[in-house]
N, CA, C and O of each residue as an XYZ file, in Angstrom:
320
protein
N      75.011     90.792     88.287
C      74.825     92.565     88.929
C      75.921     92.444     89.796
O      76.136     91.509     90.568
N      77.094     94.179     89.494
C      78.169     94.316     89.524
C      78.069     95.279     91.015
O      76.993     95.816     91.279
N      79.048     95.417     91.780
C      79.017     95.862     93.159
C      78.440     97.389     93.277
O      77.900     98.055     94.160
N      78.901     97.619     91.712
C      78.750     99.460     91.953
C      77.230     99.699     91.441
O      76.377    100.520     91.777
N      77.241     98.651     90.495
C      75.576     98.823     90.043
C      74.682     98.643     91.225
O      73.723     99.381     91.450
N      75.048     97.596     91.997
C      73.710     97.209     92.903
C      73.913     98.698     94.349
O      73.112     99.097     95.195
N      75.498     99.167     93.988
C      75.242    100.898     94.631
C      74.490    102.141     94.887
O      74.118    103.054     95.624
N      74.546    101.315     93.364
C      73.606    103.121     92.807
C      72.191    102.498     92.990
O      71.284    103.206     93.427
N      71.905    100.756     92.560
C      70.523    101.308     92.751
C      70.219    101.150     94.870
O      69.309    101.625     95.550
N      70.912    100.660     95.111
C      70.481    101.085     97.087
C      71.183    102.792     97.499
O      71.368    103.173     98.655
N      71.364    103.290     96.745
C      71.424    104.883     96.614
C      70.336    105.230     96.602
O      69.930    106.047     97.428
N      69.168    104.443     95.191
C      68.699    105.748     94.953
C      67.943    105.152     95.597
O      67.256    106.046     96.091
N      67.432    103.876     96.088
C      66.415    103.084     96.916
C      66.565    104.726     98.610
O      65.709    105.532     98.973
N      67.797    104.537     99.044
C      67.818    105.252    100.316
C      67.355    106.790    100.203
O      66.977    107.366    101.223
N      67.388    107.519     98.850
C      66.998    108.379     98.328
C      65.447    108.450     98.689
O      64.949    109.274     99.456
N      64.473    106.999     97.705
C      63.616    107.951     97.965
C      62.802    107.260     98.717
O      61.600    107.306     98.452
N      63.312    106.398     99.917
C      62.730    105.924    100.511
C      62.745    107.195    102.009
O      62.005    107.083    102.987
N      63.609    108.136    101.840
C      64.048    109.504    102.484
C      63.156    110.257    102.507
O      62.837    110.966    103.461
N      62.502    110.178    101.167
C      61.916    111.490    100.767
C      60.279    111.262    100.983
O      59.471    112.126    101.325
N      59.900    109.269    100.565
C      59.029    109.803    101.220
C      58.642    109.978    102.536
O      57.541    110.492    102.730
N      59.512    109.566    103.733
C      59.346    109.741    105.171
C      59.451    110.525    105.930
O      59.012    110.374    107.070
N      60.371    112.140    105.334
C      62.005    112.308    106.419
C      60.334    113.865    106.923
O      59.434    114.550    106.438
N      60.820    113.616    107.778
C      59.754    114.815    108.897
C      59.582    115.903    107.433
O      59.934    115.668    106.278
N      59.047    116.884    107.886
C      58.636    118.234    107.143
C      59.799    119.326    107.272
O      60.502    119.929    108.083
N      59.501    119.153    105.848
C      60.366    120.103    105.696
C      62.439    120.131    106.077
O      63.362    120.883    106.387
N      62.030    118.384    105.673
C      64.213    118.156    105.220
C      63.716    117.375    104.652
O      63.448    116.382    105.328
N      63.244    117.315    102.951
C      64.012    116.605    101.625
C      65.388    116.893    102.025
O      66.088    117.422    102.889
N      65.390    116.156    100.749
C      67.330    116.113    100.720
C      67.247    117.430     99.788
O      68.300    118.067     99.768
N      66.129    117.987     98.966
C      66.240    119.378     97.753
C      66.162    120.005     98.756
O      66.837    120.996     98.481
N      65.449    120.259    100.749
C      65.061    121.552    100.938
C      66.146    121.770    101.799
O      66.487    122.888    102.185
N      66.983    120.157    102.265
C      68.199    120.676    102.804
C      69.637    121.598    102.287
O      70.489    122.265    102.875
N      69.350    121.198    100.793
C      70.405    121.772    100.223
C      69.686    123.252     99.803
O      70.430    124.222     99.657
N      68.674    123.358     99.672
C      68.781    124.898     99.342
C      69.350    125.526    100.796
O      70.113    126.491    100.748
N      68.967    124.962    102.054
C      69.155    125.802    103.335
C      71.275    125.786    103.168
O      72.268    126.495    103.330
N      70.885    124.580    102.794
C      72.721    125.089    102.036
C      73.068    126.236    101.537
O      73.553    127.242    102.055
N      72.574    125.808     99.801
C      73.629    127.234     99.434
C      73.197    128.666     99.911
O      73.891    129.665     99.725
N      71.709    128.665    100.687
C      71.943    129.750    101.476
C      73.321    130.883    101.959
O      73.848    131.988    101.835
N      73.335    129.408    102.649
C      74.249    129.128    103.819
C      75.928    130.416    102.312
O      76.384    131.534    102.073
N      75.990    128.864    101.899
C      77.145    128.610    101.807
C      77.280    128.551     99.635
O      77.562    127.575     98.940
N      76.994    129.776     99.253
C      76.484    129.453     97.900
C      78.043    128.301     96.654
O      78.122    127.159     96.200
N      78.645    129.171     96.646
C      79.645    129.096     95.968
C      80.583    127.343     96.511
O      81.494    126.949     95.783
N      80.318    126.783     97.372
C      80.959    125.508     97.414
C      80.431    124.786     97.090
O      80.889    124.012     96.249
N      78.398    124.583     97.905
C      77.699    124.097     97.772
C      77.886    123.488     95.555
O      78.220    122.427     95.027
N      77.364    125.130     94.870
C      77.515    124.346     93.512
C      78.677    124.053     92.722
O      78.660    123.889     91.502
N      79.968    123.976     93.668
C      81.651    123.709     93.529
C      80.966    122.399     93.781
O      80.005    122.263     93.024
N      81.118    121.554     94.467
C      80.982    120.246     94.751
C      80.377    119.701     94.174
O      80.779    118.762     93.486
N      78.553    120.290     94.272
C      77.851    119.557     93.130
C      78.250    119.389     91.523
O      77.887    118.387     90.906
N      79.061    120.496     90.862
C      78.819    120.395     89.776
C      80.539    119.169     89.655
O      80.581    118.302     88.783
N      81.282    119.292     90.280
C      82.495    118.704     90.917
C      81.621    116.879     90.754
O      81.436    116.193     89.749
N      81.393    116.712     91.709
C      80.352    115.677     91.435
C      79.882    115.268     90.486
O      80.492    114.295     90.043
N      79.060    115.558     89.947
C      78.039    115.505     88.823
C      79.533    114.972     87.042
O      79.427    114.220     86.073
N      80.647    115.897     87.549
C      81.669    115.731     86.453
C      82.244    114.443     86.615
O      82.974    113.871     85.805
N      81.929    114.101     87.524
C      82.859    113.463     88.084
C      82.082    111.953     87.311
O      82.717    111.179     86.595
N      80.576    111.789     87.667
C      79.557    110.396     87.717
C      79.574    110.215     86.032
O      79.681    109.218     85.318
N      79.425    111.590     85.756
C      79.598    111.247     83.892
C      80.881    111.987     83.733
O      80.786    113.198     83.528
N      82.034    111.465     83.793
C      83.454    110.914     83.327
C      83.298    112.552     82.606
O      84.143    112.629     81.714
N      82.345    114.096     82.738
C      82.797    114.683     81.765
C      84.227    115.830     81.679
O      84.446    116.688     80.824
N      84.933    115.514     82.723
C      86.150    115.951     82.707
C      87.122    115.289     82.872
O      87.170    114.543     83.850
N      88.400    115.381     81.783
C      89.651    114.810     82.438
C      89.639    114.430     83.914
O      89.374    114.940     85.003
N      90.254    112.745     83.162
C      90.678    112.432     84.877
C      91.864    113.517     85.979
O      91.949    113.813     87.171
N      92.446    113.748     84.983
C      93.804    114.773     85.261
C      93.097    115.864     86.013
O      93.385    116.074     87.191
N      92.122    116.616     85.339
C      91.410    117.870     86.551
C      89.914    117.103     87.634
O      89.327    117.698     88.538
N      89.622    115.587     87.117
C      89.561    115.152     88.234
C      89.587    115.289     89.227
O      90.459    114.556     89.692
N      88.704    116.331     90.598
C      89.614    116.292     91.634
C      89.396    114.189     92.507
O      90.147    113.233     92.697
N      87.852    114.532     92.749
C      87.310    112.752     93.224
C      88.059    112.348     92.250
O      88.658    113.345     91.846
N      88.344    111.480     91.678
C      89.744    111.276     90.875
C      90.916    111.113     91.275
O      91.572    110.148     91.667
N      91.147    112.484     91.084
C      92.437    112.566     91.837
C      92.705    111.733     93.763
O      93.764    111.382     94.284
N      91.789    111.699     94.127
C      92.095    111.882     95.661
C      91.882    110.779     95.988
O      92.000    110.783     97.213
N      91.567    109.540     95.570
C      91.104    108.362     94.660
C      92.274    107.777     95.003
O      92.737    107.344     96.058
N      92.771    107.880     93.542
C      94.277    107.584     93.260
C      95.297    108.087     94.170
O      96.435    107.618     94.183
N      94.920    109.014     94.917
C      95.904    109.243     95.762
C      95.929    107.976     97.389
O      96.730    107.426     98.145
N      94.564    108.092     97.153
C      94.091    106.534     98.889
C      94.904    105.498     98.267
O      95.893    105.091     98.877
N      94.615    105.043     97.172
C      94.985    103.880     96.582
C      96.766    103.974     96.115
O      97.376    102.908     96.031
N      97.286    104.903     95.917
C      99.073    104.667     95.431
C      99.158    105.334     96.904
O      99.955    106.271     96.854
N      98.606    105.171     98.204
C      99.547    105.525    100.307
C      98.816    104.326     99.972
O      99.750    104.352     99.171
N      97.725    102.743     99.640
C      97.723    101.906    100.281
C      98.682    100.614     99.192
O      99.166     99.535     99.533
N      98.674    100.953     98.518
C      99.785    100.322     97.687
C     101.533    100.133     98.533
O     102.435     99.299     98.613
N     101.320    101.014     98.844
C     102.755    101.739     99.921
C     102.795    101.143    101.354
O     103.676    100.446    101.857
N     101.854    101.501    101.788
C     101.707    100.005    102.819
C     102.868     98.827    103.237
O     103.180     98.384    102.132
N     103.382     98.354    103.885
C     103.694     96.897    104.495
C     103.083     95.971    104.658
O     103.597     94.972    105.160
């Protein structure tokens, strides 16, 4: 099992653990509902970008998350 596979498993377990043990009214979906209420377009745009990135549904040229990590790697390579 690769590191990315373990990361997805840990992330999923963390979500399930939170949903089972969180305080009343603090489910992740309830928090997202509050965010959508205050910033509807921003939240939906970020959710769309994340889903498109994870599912490889967008050309990497237009994938903002991909471009951010590419920039980070470029900067790291340029460091002495």
